[in-house]
Every structure is written in structure tokens, then in C-alpha cells.
mmCIF file of the N, C-alpha and C atoms, coordinates in Angstrom:
data_MODEL
# 
_entry.id   MODEL 
# 
loop_
_atom_site.group_PDB 
_atom_site.id 
_atom_site.type_symbol 
_atom_site.label_atom_id 
_atom_site.label_alt_id 
_atom_site.label_comp_id 
_atom_site.label_asym_id 
_atom_site.label_entity_id 
_atom_site.label_seq_id 
_atom_site.pdbx_PDB_ins_code 
_atom_site.Cartn_x 
_atom_site.Cartn_y 
_atom_site.Cartn_z 
_atom_site.occupancy 
_atom_site.B_iso_or_equiv 
_atom_site.pdbx_formal_charge 
_atom_site.auth_seq_id 
_atom_site.auth_comp_id 
_atom_site.auth_asym_id 
_atom_site.auth_atom_id 
_atom_site.pdbx_PDB_model_num 
ATOM 1   N N  . MET A 1 1  ? -24.275 -3.637  12.138  1.00 0.00 ? 1  MET A N  1 
ATOM 2   C CA . MET A 1 1  ? -24.068 -2.279  11.735  1.00 0.00 ? 1  MET A CA 1 
ATOM 3   C C  . MET A 1 1  ? -23.287 -2.264  10.415  1.00 0.00 ? 1  MET A C  1 
ATOM 4   N N  . SER A 1 2  ? -23.775 -1.516  9.474   1.00 0.00 ? 2  SER A N  1 
ATOM 5   C CA . SER A 1 2  ? -23.155 -1.428  8.188   1.00 0.00 ? 2  SER A CA 1 
ATOM 6   C C  . SER A 1 2  ? -22.334 -0.114  8.087   1.00 0.00 ? 2  SER A C  1 
ATOM 7   N N  . LYS A 1 3  ? -21.106 -0.242  7.601   1.00 0.00 ? 3  LYS A N  1 
ATOM 8   C CA . LYS A 1 3  ? -20.266 0.934   7.380   1.00 0.00 ? 3  LYS A CA 1 
ATOM 9   C C  . LYS A 1 3  ? -19.941 1.023   5.899   1.00 0.00 ? 3  LYS A C  1 
ATOM 10  N N  . SER A 1 4  ? -19.882 2.214   5.403   1.00 0.00 ? 4  SER A N  1 
ATOM 11  C CA . SER A 1 4  ? -19.501 2.377   4.012   1.00 0.00 ? 4  SER A CA 1 
ATOM 12  C C  . SER A 1 4  ? -18.267 3.262   3.941   1.00 0.00 ? 4  SER A C  1 
ATOM 13  N N  . GLY A 1 5  ? -17.575 3.142   2.845   1.00 0.00 ? 5  GLY A N  1 
ATOM 14  C CA . GLY A 1 5  ? -16.369 3.919   2.639   1.00 0.00 ? 5  GLY A CA 1 
ATOM 15  C C  . GLY A 1 5  ? -15.890 3.744   1.219   1.00 0.00 ? 5  GLY A C  1 
ATOM 16  N N  . LYS A 1 6  ? -14.669 4.165   0.979   1.00 0.00 ? 6  LYS A N  1 
ATOM 17  C CA . LYS A 1 6  ? -14.084 4.060   -0.345  1.00 0.00 ? 6  LYS A CA 1 
ATOM 18  C C  . LYS A 1 6  ? -12.766 3.312   -0.235  1.00 0.00 ? 6  LYS A C  1 
ATOM 19  N N  . VAL A 1 7  ? -12.414 2.648   -1.300  1.00 0.00 ? 7  VAL A N  1 
ATOM 20  C CA . VAL A 1 7  ? -11.125 1.952   -1.412  1.00 0.00 ? 7  VAL A CA 1 
ATOM 21  C C  . VAL A 1 7  ? -10.400 2.522   -2.612  1.00 0.00 ? 7  VAL A C  1 
ATOM 22  N N  . TYR A 1 8  ? -9.157  2.893   -2.421  1.00 0.00 ? 8  TYR A N  1 
ATOM 23  C CA . TYR A 1 8  ? -8.323  3.378   -3.523  1.00 0.00 ? 8  TYR A CA 1 
ATOM 24  C C  . TYR A 1 8  ? -7.127  2.449   -3.663  1.00 0.00 ? 8  TYR A C  1 
ATOM 25  N N  . LEU A 1 9  ? -6.771  2.104   -4.876  1.00 0.00 ? 9  LEU A N  1 
ATOM 26  C CA . LEU A 1 9  ? -5.554  1.337   -5.152  1.00 0.00 ? 9  LEU A CA 1 
ATOM 27  C C  . LEU A 1 9  ? -4.512  2.321   -5.690  1.00 0.00 ? 9  LEU A C  1 
ATOM 28  N N  . VAL A 1 10 ? -3.454  2.489   -4.931  1.00 0.00 ? 10 VAL A N  1 
ATOM 29  C CA . VAL A 1 10 ? -2.394  3.434   -5.308  1.00 0.00 ? 10 VAL A CA 1 
ATOM 30  C C  . VAL A 1 10 ? -1.115  2.649   -5.480  1.00 0.00 ? 10 VAL A C  1 
ATOM 31  N N  . GLY A 1 11 ? -0.506  2.764   -6.633  1.00 0.00 ? 11 GLY A N  1 
ATOM 32  C CA . GLY A 1 11 ? 0.735   2.056   -6.873  1.00 0.00 ? 11 GLY A CA 1 
ATOM 33  C C  . GLY A 1 11 ? 1.769   2.977   -7.483  1.00 0.00 ? 11 GLY A C  1 
ATOM 34  N N  . ALA A 1 12 ? 3.035   2.647   -7.249  1.00 0.00 ? 12 ALA A N  1 
ATOM 35  C CA . ALA A 1 12 ? 4.103   3.467   -7.825  1.00 0.00 ? 12 ALA A CA 1 
ATOM 36  C C  . ALA A 1 12 ? 5.122   2.556   -8.504  1.00 0.00 ? 12 ALA A C  1 
ATOM 37  N N  . GLY A 1 13 ? 4.814   1.301   -8.650  1.00 0.00 ? 13 GLY A N  1 
ATOM 38  C CA . GLY A 1 13 ? 5.782   0.371   -9.173  1.00 0.00 ? 13 GLY A CA 1 
ATOM 39  C C  . GLY A 1 13 ? 6.708   -0.056  -8.031  1.00 0.00 ? 13 GLY A C  1 
ATOM 40  N N  . PRO A 1 14 ? 7.176   -1.278  -8.057  1.00 0.00 ? 14 PRO A N  1 
ATOM 41  C CA . PRO A 1 14 ? 7.991   -1.771  -6.950  1.00 0.00 ? 14 PRO A CA 1 
ATOM 42  C C  . PRO A 1 14 ? 9.239   -0.935  -6.743  1.00 0.00 ? 14 PRO A C  1 
ATOM 43  N N  . TRP A 1 15 ? 9.357   -0.405  -5.572  1.00 0.00 ? 15 TRP A N  1 
ATOM 44  C CA . TRP A 1 15 ? 10.525  0.352   -5.101  1.00 0.00 ? 15 TRP A CA 1 
ATOM 45  C C  . TRP A 1 15 ? 10.765  1.627   -5.892  1.00 0.00 ? 15 TRP A C  1 
ATOM 46  N N  . ARG A 1 16 ? 9.778   2.162   -6.566  1.00 0.00 ? 16 ARG A N  1 
ATOM 47  C CA . ARG A 1 16 ? 9.953   3.376   -7.347  1.00 0.00 ? 16 ARG A CA 1 
ATOM 48  C C  . ARG A 1 16 ? 9.013   4.458   -6.820  1.00 0.00 ? 16 ARG A C  1 
ATOM 49  N N  . SER A 1 17 ? 9.356   5.040   -5.702  1.00 0.00 ? 17 SER A N  1 
ATOM 50  C CA . SER A 1 17 ? 8.481   6.049   -5.107  1.00 0.00 ? 17 SER A CA 1 
ATOM 51  C C  . SER A 1 17 ? 8.334   7.258   -6.015  1.00 0.00 ? 17 SER A C  1 
ATOM 52  N N  . ARG A 1 18 ? 9.332   7.532   -6.839  1.00 0.00 ? 18 ARG A N  1 
ATOM 53  C CA . ARG A 1 18 ? 9.259   8.708   -7.714  1.00 0.00 ? 18 ARG A CA 1 
ATOM 54  C C  . ARG A 1 18 ? 8.206   8.532   -8.804  1.00 0.00 ? 18 ARG A C  1 
ATOM 55  N N  . LEU A 1 19 ? 7.705   7.312   -9.011  1.00 0.00 ? 19 LEU A N  1 
ATOM 56  C CA . LEU A 1 19 ? 6.665   7.074   -10.004 1.00 0.00 ? 19 LEU A CA 1 
ATOM 57  C C  . LEU A 1 19 ? 5.262   7.296   -9.447  1.00 0.00 ? 19 LEU A C  1 
ATOM 58  N N  . GLY A 1 20 ? 5.165   7.568   -8.166  1.00 0.00 ? 20 GLY A N  1 
ATOM 59  C CA . GLY A 1 20 ? 3.854   7.846   -7.574  1.00 0.00 ? 20 GLY A CA 1 
ATOM 60  C C  . GLY A 1 20 ? 3.298   9.172   -8.080  1.00 0.00 ? 20 GLY A C  1 
ATOM 61  N N  . THR A 1 21 ? 1.993   9.260   -8.167  1.00 0.00 ? 21 THR A N  1 
ATOM 62  C CA . THR A 1 21 ? 1.358   10.480  -8.662  1.00 0.00 ? 21 THR A CA 1 
ATOM 63  C C  . THR A 1 21 ? 1.002   11.397  -7.488  1.00 0.00 ? 21 THR A C  1 
ATOM 64  N N  . LEU A 1 22 ? 0.808   12.655  -7.777  1.00 0.00 ? 22 LEU A N  1 
ATOM 65  C CA . LEU A 1 22 ? 0.357   13.590  -6.754  1.00 0.00 ? 22 LEU A CA 1 
ATOM 66  C C  . LEU A 1 22 ? -1.013  13.204  -6.246  1.00 0.00 ? 22 LEU A C  1 
ATOM 67  N N  . ARG A 1 23 ? -1.869  12.683  -7.126  1.00 0.00 ? 23 ARG A N  1 
ATOM 68  C CA . ARG A 1 23 ? -3.211  12.229  -6.717  1.00 0.00 ? 23 ARG A CA 1 
ATOM 69  C C  . ARG A 1 23 ? -3.078  11.051  -5.759  1.00 0.00 ? 23 ARG A C  1 
ATOM 70  N N  . GLY A 1 24 ? -2.188  10.115  -6.052  1.00 0.00 ? 24 GLY A N  1 
ATOM 71  C CA . GLY A 1 24 ? -1.967  8.977   -5.182  1.00 0.00 ? 24 GLY A CA 1 
ATOM 72  C C  . GLY A 1 24 ? -1.463  9.407   -3.807  1.00 0.00 ? 24 GLY A C  1 
ATOM 73  N N  . GLN A 1 25 ? -0.554  10.344  -3.791  1.00 0.00 ? 25 GLN A N  1 
ATOM 74  C CA . GLN A 1 25 ? -0.042  10.847  -2.501  1.00 0.00 ? 25 GLN A CA 1 
ATOM 75  C C  . GLN A 1 25 ? -1.172  11.531  -1.729  1.00 0.00 ? 25 GLN A C  1 
ATOM 76  N N  . GLY A 1 26 ? -1.993  12.308  -2.432  1.00 0.00 ? 26 GLY A N  1 
ATOM 77  C CA . GLY A 1 26 ? -3.096  13.007  -1.789  1.00 0.00 ? 26 GLY A CA 1 
ATOM 78  C C  . GLY A 1 26 ? -4.112  12.050  -1.189  1.00 0.00 ? 26 GLY A C  1 
ATOM 79  N N  . VAL A 1 27 ? -4.436  10.989  -1.922  1.00 0.00 ? 27 VAL A N  1 
ATOM 80  C CA . VAL A 1 27 ? -5.390  9.997   -1.425  1.00 0.00 ? 27 VAL A CA 1 
ATOM 81  C C  . VAL A 1 27 ? -4.859  9.350   -0.154  1.00 0.00 ? 27 VAL A C  1 
ATOM 82  N N  . ARG A 1 28 ? -3.570  9.018   -0.151  1.00 0.00 ? 28 ARG A N  1 
ATOM 83  C CA . ARG A 1 28 ? -2.993  8.372   1.027   1.00 0.00 ? 28 ARG A CA 1 
ATOM 84  C C  . ARG A 1 28 ? -2.960  9.317   2.223   1.00 0.00 ? 28 ARG A C  1 
ATOM 85  N N  . ARG A 1 29 ? -2.874  10.620  1.992   1.00 0.00 ? 29 ARG A N  1 
ATOM 86  C CA . ARG A 1 29 ? -2.906  11.582  3.088   1.00 0.00 ? 29 ARG A CA 1 
ATOM 87  C C  . ARG A 1 29 ? -4.307  11.706  3.683   1.00 0.00 ? 29 ARG A C  1 
ATOM 88  N N  . GLU A 1 30 ? -5.330  11.361  2.907   1.00 0.00 ? 30 GLU A N  1 
ATOM 89  C CA . GLU A 1 30 ? -6.704  11.466  3.372   1.00 0.00 ? 30 GLU A CA 1 
ATOM 90  C C  . GLU A 1 30 ? -7.194  10.217  4.108   1.00 0.00 ? 30 GLU A C  1 
ATOM 91  N N  . CYS A 1 31 ? -6.600  9.074   3.800   1.00 0.00 ? 31 CYS A N  1 
ATOM 92  C CA . CYS A 1 31 ? -7.103  7.777   4.298   1.00 0.00 ? 31 CYS A CA 1 
ATOM 93  C C  . CYS A 1 31 ? -6.766  7.545   5.769   1.00 0.00 ? 31 CYS A C  1 
ATOM 94  N N  . GLY A 1 32 ? -7.673  6.896   6.465   1.00 0.00 ? 32 GLY A N  1 
ATOM 95  C CA . GLY A 1 32 ? -7.464  6.544   7.861   1.00 0.00 ? 32 GLY A CA 1 
ATOM 96  C C  . GLY A 1 32 ? -6.772  5.199   8.021   1.00 0.00 ? 32 GLY A C  1 
ATOM 97  N N  . ARG A 1 33 ? -6.712  4.428   6.952   1.00 0.00 ? 33 ARG A N  1 
ATOM 98  C CA . ARG A 1 33 ? -6.108  3.094   7.006   1.00 0.00 ? 33 ARG A CA 1 
ATOM 99  C C  . ARG A 1 33 ? -5.328  2.912   5.715   1.00 0.00 ? 33 ARG A C  1 
ATOM 100 N N  . ASP A 1 34 ? -4.101  2.420   5.825   1.00 0.00 ? 34 ASP A N  1 
ATOM 101 C CA . ASP A 1 34 ? -3.224  2.244   4.665   1.00 0.00 ? 34 ASP A CA 1 
ATOM 102 C C  . ASP A 1 34 ? -2.634  0.844   4.698   1.00 0.00 ? 34 ASP A C  1 
ATOM 103 N N  . HIS A 1 35 ? -2.935  0.064   3.665   1.00 0.00 ? 35 HIS A N  1 
ATOM 104 C CA . HIS A 1 35 ? -2.397  -1.298  3.544   1.00 0.00 ? 35 HIS A CA 1 
ATOM 105 C C  . HIS A 1 35 ? -1.256  -1.284  2.562   1.00 0.00 ? 35 HIS A C  1 
ATOM 106 N N  . TYR A 1 36 ? -0.196  -2.055  2.845   1.00 0.00 ? 36 TYR A N  1 
ATOM 107 C CA . TYR A 1 36 ? 0.925   -2.157  1.913   1.00 0.00 ? 36 TYR A CA 1 
ATOM 108 C C  . TYR A 1 36 ? 1.485   -3.560  1.951   1.00 0.00 ? 36 TYR A C  1 
ATOM 109 N N  . ASP A 1 37 ? 2.255   -3.917  0.914   1.00 0.00 ? 37 ASP A N  1 
ATOM 110 C CA . ASP A 1 37 ? 2.854   -5.259  0.873   1.00 0.00 ? 37 ASP A CA 1 
ATOM 111 C C  . ASP A 1 37 ? 4.365   -5.138  0.709   1.00 0.00 ? 37 ASP A C  1 
ATOM 112 N N  . HIS A 1 38 ? 5.032   -6.261  0.505   1.00 0.00 ? 38 HIS A N  1 
ATOM 113 C CA . HIS A 1 38 ? 6.496   -6.308  0.453   1.00 0.00 ? 38 HIS A CA 1 
ATOM 114 C C  . HIS A 1 38 ? 7.069   -5.581  -0.767  1.00 0.00 ? 38 HIS A C  1 
ATOM 115 N N  . LEU A 1 39 ? 6.262   -5.265  -1.754  1.00 0.00 ? 39 LEU A N  1 
ATOM 116 C CA . LEU A 1 39 ? 6.743   -4.549  -2.920  1.00 0.00 ? 39 LEU A CA 1 
ATOM 117 C C  . LEU A 1 39 ? 6.800   -3.033  -2.716  1.00 0.00 ? 39 LEU A C  1 
ATOM 118 N N  . ALA A 1 40 ? 6.157   -2.551  -1.670  1.00 0.00 ? 40 ALA A N  1 
ATOM 119 C CA . ALA A 1 40 ? 6.089   -1.116  -1.441  1.00 0.00 ? 40 ALA A CA 1 
ATOM 120 C C  . ALA A 1 40 ? 7.433   -0.552  -0.975  1.00 0.00 ? 40 ALA A C  1 
ATOM 121 N N  . ASN A 1 41 ? 7.807   0.598   -1.492  1.00 0.00 ? 41 ASN A N  1 
ATOM 122 C CA . ASN A 1 41 ? 8.984   1.283   -1.044  1.00 0.00 ? 41 ASN A CA 1 
ATOM 123 C C  . ASN A 1 41 ? 8.651   1.897   0.306   1.00 0.00 ? 41 ASN A C  1 
ATOM 124 N N  . PRO A 1 42 ? 9.482   1.654   1.337   1.00 0.00 ? 42 PRO A N  1 
ATOM 125 C CA . PRO A 1 42 ? 9.195   2.214   2.675   1.00 0.00 ? 42 PRO A CA 1 
ATOM 126 C C  . PRO A 1 42 ? 9.029   3.735   2.660   1.00 0.00 ? 42 PRO A C  1 
ATOM 127 N N  . GLU A 1 43 ? 9.665   4.406   1.715   1.00 0.00 ? 43 GLU A N  1 
ATOM 128 C CA . GLU A 1 43 ? 9.532   5.854   1.609   1.00 0.00 ? 43 GLU A CA 1 
ATOM 129 C C  . GLU A 1 43 ? 8.086   6.268   1.394   1.00 0.00 ? 43 GLU A C  1 
ATOM 130 N N  . THR A 1 44 ? 7.313   5.449   0.679   1.00 0.00 ? 44 THR A N  1 
ATOM 131 C CA . THR A 1 44 ? 5.936   5.819   0.377   1.00 0.00 ? 44 THR A CA 1 
ATOM 132 C C  . THR A 1 44 ? 5.033   5.743   1.597   1.00 0.00 ? 44 THR A C  1 
ATOM 133 N N  . LEU A 1 45 ? 5.464   5.046   2.649   1.00 0.00 ? 45 LEU A N  1 
ATOM 134 C CA . LEU A 1 45 ? 4.662   4.994   3.883   1.00 0.00 ? 45 LEU A CA 1 
ATOM 135 C C  . LEU A 1 45 ? 4.563   6.376   4.512   1.00 0.00 ? 45 LEU A C  1 
ATOM 136 N N  . GLY A 1 46 ? 5.514   7.244   4.200   1.00 0.00 ? 46 GLY A N  1 
ATOM 137 C CA . GLY A 1 46 ? 5.474   8.609   4.695   1.00 0.00 ? 46 GLY A CA 1 
ATOM 138 C C  . GLY A 1 46 ? 4.382   9.438   4.040   1.00 0.00 ? 46 GLY A C  1 
ATOM 139 N N  . TRP A 1 47 ? 3.770   8.919   2.999   1.00 0.00 ? 47 TRP A N  1 
ATOM 140 C CA . TRP A 1 47 ? 2.673   9.616   2.342   1.00 0.00 ? 47 TRP A CA 1 
ATOM 141 C C  . TRP A 1 47 ? 1.396   9.531   3.165   1.00 0.00 ? 47 TRP A C  1 
ATOM 142 N N  . ALA A 1 48 ? 1.298   8.578   4.070   1.00 0.00 ? 48 ALA A N  1 
ATOM 143 C CA . ALA A 1 48 ? 0.096   8.404   4.876   1.00 0.00 ? 48 ALA A CA 1 
ATOM 144 C C  . ALA A 1 48 ? 0.025   9.520   5.927   1.00 0.00 ? 48 ALA A C  1 
ATOM 145 N N  . ARG A 1 49 ? -1.201  9.825   6.331   1.00 0.00 ? 49 ARG A N  1 
ATOM 146 C CA . ARG A 1 49 ? -1.340  10.846  7.381   1.00 0.00 ? 49 ARG A CA 1 
ATOM 147 C C  . ARG A 1 49 ? -0.819  10.307  8.700   1.00 0.00 ? 49 ARG A C  1 
ATOM 148 N N  . ASP A 1 50 ? -0.490  11.208  9.607   1.00 0.00 ? 50 ASP A N  1 
ATOM 149 C CA . ASP A 1 50 ? 0.170   10.825  10.869  1.00 0.00 ? 50 ASP A CA 1 
ATOM 150 C C  . ASP A 1 50 ? -0.659  9.878   11.720  1.00 0.00 ? 50 ASP A C  1 
ATOM 151 N N  . ASP A 1 51 ? -1.972  10.011  11.724  1.00 0.00 ? 51 ASP A N  1 
ATOM 152 C CA . ASP A 1 51 ? -2.811  9.167   12.574  1.00 0.00 ? 51 ASP A CA 1 
ATOM 153 C C  . ASP A 1 51 ? -3.382  7.948   11.844  1.00 0.00 ? 51 ASP A C  1 
ATOM 154 N N  . ALA A 1 52 ? -2.917  7.689   10.617  1.00 0.00 ? 52 ALA A N  1 
ATOM 155 C CA . ALA A 1 52 ? -3.434  6.540   9.831   1.00 0.00 ? 52 ALA A CA 1 
ATOM 156 C C  . ALA A 1 52 ? -2.971  5.215   10.437  1.00 0.00 ? 52 ALA A C  1 
ATOM 157 N N  . GLU A 1 53 ? -3.813  4.223   10.324  1.00 0.00 ? 53 GLU A N  1 
ATOM 158 C CA . GLU A 1 53 ? -3.450  2.854   10.732  1.00 0.00 ? 53 GLU A CA 1 
ATOM 159 C C  . GLU A 1 53 ? -2.721  2.247   9.545   1.00 0.00 ? 53 GLU A C  1 
ATOM 160 N N  . ILE A 1 54 ? -1.442  1.866   9.746   1.00 0.00 ? 54 ILE A N  1 
ATOM 161 C CA . ILE A 1 54 ? -0.610  1.293   8.688   1.00 0.00 ? 54 ILE A CA 1 
ATOM 162 C C  . ILE A 1 54 ? -0.608  -0.223  8.872   1.00 0.00 ? 54 ILE A C  1 
ATOM 163 N N  . ILE A 1 55 ? -1.029  -0.964  7.847   1.00 0.00 ? 55 ILE A N  1 
ATOM 164 C CA . ILE A 1 55 ? -1.193  -2.405  7.937   1.00 0.00 ? 55 ILE A CA 1 
ATOM 165 C C  . ILE A 1 55 ? -0.357  -3.113  6.876   1.00 0.00 ? 55 ILE A C  1 
ATOM 166 N N  . TYR A 1 56 ? 0.539   -3.997  7.316   1.00 0.00 ? 56 TYR A N  1 
ATOM 167 C CA . TYR A 1 56 ? 1.330   -4.787  6.384   1.00 0.00 ? 56 TYR A CA 1 
ATOM 168 C C  . TYR A 1 56 ? 0.516   -6.000  5.950   1.00 0.00 ? 56 TYR A C  1 
ATOM 169 N N  . VAL A 1 57 ? 0.405   -6.203  4.653   1.00 0.00 ? 57 VAL A N  1 
ATOM 170 C CA . VAL A 1 57 ? -0.347  -7.309  4.097   1.00 0.00 ? 57 VAL A CA 1 
ATOM 171 C C  . VAL A 1 57 ? 0.640   -8.321  3.529   1.00 0.00 ? 57 VAL A C  1 
ATOM 172 N N  . VAL A 1 58 ? 0.702   -9.496  4.137   1.00 0.00 ? 58 VAL A N  1 
ATOM 173 C CA . VAL A 1 58 ? 1.609   -10.534 3.662   1.00 0.00 ? 58 VAL A CA 1 
ATOM 174 C C  . VAL A 1 58 ? 1.029   -11.099 2.370   1.00 0.00 ? 58 VAL A C  1 
ATOM 175 N N  . LYS A 1 59 ? 1.784   -11.006 1.304   1.00 0.00 ? 59 LYS A N  1 
ATOM 176 C CA . LYS A 1 59 ? 1.267   -11.425 -0.013  1.00 0.00 ? 59 LYS A CA 1 
ATOM 177 C C  . LYS A 1 59 ? 2.387   -12.066 -0.796  1.00 0.00 ? 59 LYS A C  1 
ATOM 178 N N  . ARG A 1 60 ? 2.832   -13.214 -0.368  1.00 0.00 ? 60 ARG A N  1 
ATOM 179 C CA . ARG A 1 60 ? 3.913   -13.909 -1.080  1.00 0.00 ? 60 ARG A CA 1 
ATOM 180 C C  . ARG A 1 60 ? 3.468   -15.328 -1.395  1.00 0.00 ? 60 ARG A C  1 
ATOM 181 N N  . LEU A 1 61 ? 3.869   -15.797 -2.535  1.00 0.00 ? 61 LEU A N  1 
ATOM 182 C CA . LEU A 1 61 ? 3.585   -17.188 -2.901  1.00 0.00 ? 61 LEU A CA 1 
ATOM 183 C C  . LEU A 1 61 ? 4.555   -18.098 -2.150  1.00 0.00 ? 61 LEU A C  1 
ATOM 184 N N  . ALA A 1 62 ? 4.121   -19.286 -1.896  1.00 0.00 ? 62 ALA A N  1 
ATOM 185 C CA . ALA A 1 62 ? 4.997   -20.267 -1.245  1.00 0.00 ? 62 ALA A CA 1 
ATOM 186 C C  . ALA A 1 62 ? 6.166   -20.586 -2.182  1.00 0.00 ? 62 ALA A C  1 
ATOM 187 N N  . ASN A 1 63 ? 7.297   -20.810 -1.614  1.00 0.00 ? 63 ASN A N  1 
ATOM 188 C CA . ASN A 1 63 ? 8.477   -21.178 -2.408  1.00 0.00 ? 63 ASN A CA 1 
ATOM 189 C C  . ASN A 1 63 ? 8.357   -22.646 -2.785  1.00 0.00 ? 63 ASN A C  1 
ATOM 190 N N  . ARG A 1 64 ? 7.977   -22.901 -3.996  1.00 0.00 ? 64 ARG A N  1 
ATOM 191 C CA . ARG A 1 64 ? 7.737   -24.276 -4.454  1.00 0.00 ? 64 ARG A CA 1 
ATOM 192 C C  . ARG A 1 64 ? 8.839   -24.668 -5.420  1.00 0.00 ? 64 ARG A C  1 
ATOM 193 N N  . GLY A 1 65 ? 9.377   -25.828 -5.192  1.00 0.00 ? 65 GLY A N  1 
ATOM 194 C CA . GLY A 1 65 ? 10.392  -26.344 -6.098  1.00 0.00 ? 65 GLY A CA 1 
ATOM 195 C C  . GLY A 1 65 ? 9.766   -26.969 -7.330  1.00 0.00 ? 65 GLY A C  1 
ATOM 196 N N  . ALA A 1 66 ? 10.594  -27.288 -8.282  1.00 0.00 ? 66 ALA A N  1 
ATOM 197 C CA . ALA A 1 66 ? 10.108  -27.937 -9.496  1.00 0.00 ? 66 ALA A CA 1 
ATOM 198 C C  . ALA A 1 66 ? 9.626   -29.355 -9.177  1.00 0.00 ? 66 ALA A C  1 
ATOM 199 N N  . PRO A 1 67 ? 8.582   -29.806 -9.819  1.00 0.00 ? 67 PRO A N  1 
ATOM 200 C CA . PRO A 1 67 ? 8.101   -31.182 -9.553  1.00 0.00 ? 67 PRO A CA 1 
ATOM 201 C C  . PRO A 1 67 ? 9.145   -32.209 -9.993  1.00 0.00 ? 67 PRO A C  1 
ATOM 202 N N  . GLU A 1 68 ? 9.235   -33.261 -9.235  1.00 0.00 ? 68 GLU A N  1 
ATOM 203 C CA . GLU A 1 68 ? 10.219  -34.308 -9.579  1.00 0.00 ? 68 GLU A CA 1 
ATOM 204 C C  . GLU A 1 68 ? 9.627   -35.371 -10.444 1.00 0.00 ? 68 GLU A C  1 
# 
């Protein structure tokens, strides 16, 4: 079964919820699924609609030391 939909990338800059746009907030209120990573300000999660599935996406590079 094939499903179609839309994907929106909404960013506000790391930890700067005040930099989010009204359009970005509106899109997040419409979406049924909202993905976020460690850079997202937790305040912006409130932009999602109440019944949205909120998914944390682990997106960190491994801590690698300098080569010896």
C-alpha cells in the first residue's frame, strides 16, 4: 500500500524559539507527526497539535578523539 504526504522542514535556530516563523508554527499545528532533534528548543514542541506523534531523532556524531 502506497501512502503519500508532505514533509516540511521547520527550523528556528538552535534554542531560539523566537526566531520561528508564523508559517512554521502553523505547519507544525497541522502535522500529525513531528520529528525533532537535540538542537530543538523544548518550547517549540508546544507548536505541535495536541494529538500529533512527537518523535525524538537521535542525531549526534560520535565523540572521536584526535588521531594519535
